[in-house]
N, C-alpha and C positions, 0 to 999 in steps of 0.2 A: 638834711640839707645844710650845706656850708657855703657861706659867702667868702669868696677868695679875692684878695687884692694881689695883683701880679705886678712886680716892678723889676727893673734891671738897670744896670749901668748908672748907679748912683754916684760913683766916683767920689766917695767921701761926703756927699751932700745929703743932708736930712733937714727938713724944715717943718714948720707947723702945718703947712698945707698937706704934705705927705702924711704926717702923723694924724691929721684929721681923718683921712681916708683909712689909715691903719685902724683907728678906733672903731670904724664902721664895719670892719671885716670880722669874720670868725678866725681866719688864718691869713697869713701873709706869705707869699712865695717870692723869692728873690733869685733872678736868673744870672747872678754873677756880676763881676766888676763892682764889688762893694766899695772898695777903697778902704777907708778907716773903719774898724769894727765898731766905732761909736754909732754908725748907722744901724747895724744889726742889733747892737745892745739896746738902742732906743726903741726899736720895733719890738724886741722880745720883752721889754718891760710892759708892753700894752697887750700884745697878742702872740699866739704861737707862730713860729717862723720855720719855714722850710727854705733852704738856701743851698746854692752851689758857689764855688769860687770861680773867678774869671781870670783872664790873662794878666790883668794889672794887679791882682791881689797878692799880698805878701805871704810869708810863711805862717803868720798868725791865722790868717783867714783859711789857708790851706790845711792847717791843723784842725780847725774847728768845723769846716764844711767840706763836703766831697766835691769831686769834679762832676760826677753824675749822681743824681738823686732820683731813684725810681721807687714809686710807692703807690699804694691804693688810697684813693680818697673816695669814701663811700664805694660806689661800684665802678669807679673810673680808674683805669691804669694810667698813671702819670709818669712822664720822664722829663726831668729838667736837667739841662746842661747849658754851659755858656756859649760855646762855639759849636753850634749844631747845623747851621745852614738853614735851608728851607726847601720845600718840595721842588724836585728837579735839580737842586744844587746842595744836597746834604754834604756835610763834612765826611770825607772818605773814611775816617776812622770809625764812624758809626753807621754808615749807609747800609752795610750788610745786616747789622743787628736790627735796624728799623725794618728791613725787608723780611727778615725771618721771624722776628718777634716784636711787631709794632705795638706801641702803647695806644690807647685811645686818644691821649692828649700829649703832644710833644711840644715842649717849651724851651726856648733859648733866648739869649740876649745878643750882645756883642756888636751888632750892626748899627745900633741906635736908630733903627728904622722899624716903626710899628708895622707888624704884619699879622693878619689873620687869614689863613689859607687852609681850605680843606684839601688834603692830599688823597685823591681818589685811588691812586695806585696802592698806597699803603693803608688806606682806610683809617686815617687819623686826622685830628685837628691840630694844626701847627699854630702856635701863638708866639709872637715876639712883642713885648710891651713897649718897645722903643727905649728911651732913656729918661729916667726920672731926675738925673743929676744935671749939673751945669757944664761939665766938661765934654767936649766932643763937637762934631760938626752940625749936629741937629739944631734946629731953630726953636722947636717947641718941645717942652718936657711932657712926657706921656707915661701913663700907666694903663693897665686893664683891670676891669672888675667883672666878675661873673659868679654864677651860682652852680654848684654841683649838687644835684638832687638825685640820689640813687645812682643810676648809670647815665644820667642826662647832664649835659653841659648847657646852661641856658642863661638868659638875661645878660649877655655880654655887653659891656659898656666900655667905650674909649674915654679915658679921663685925660683932658689936656690941662696940665698944671699951669701953663703959661710959657712965655718966652724965657729963655735962659738968660 
């Protein structure tokens, strides 16, 4: 069983509130637009990190993290990317791969809009944690927390960090 903290779109922002939730997780997953690597360095000092780079990230982030990160967590096939879209509106560059080899859990960021949608067509759970940072049009900073237990994804929680 693993407790996961999922964040995205930090845009160089890290604070004690985010780090408090980091310390409560077994792993942290970041769905891109990290900004300054100070963010990921702070997380990695506390917990293991899985991350992808986003469209605002510089060459340092792109050298350290992949565009797509697909892996197994316990019995769950996970795919994290930054610009992935959502059910019915997936990014054209990955739509075919999702249809032919869907993960059980598909995670992206980019929109700054928190979304939790079960995609019946591809039989996968889509998660977008919204934005944990202060840059962007969103009004409330958000993250997601959940548990992976064997092949089950459970105990999903929305964390509202507060207004930006």
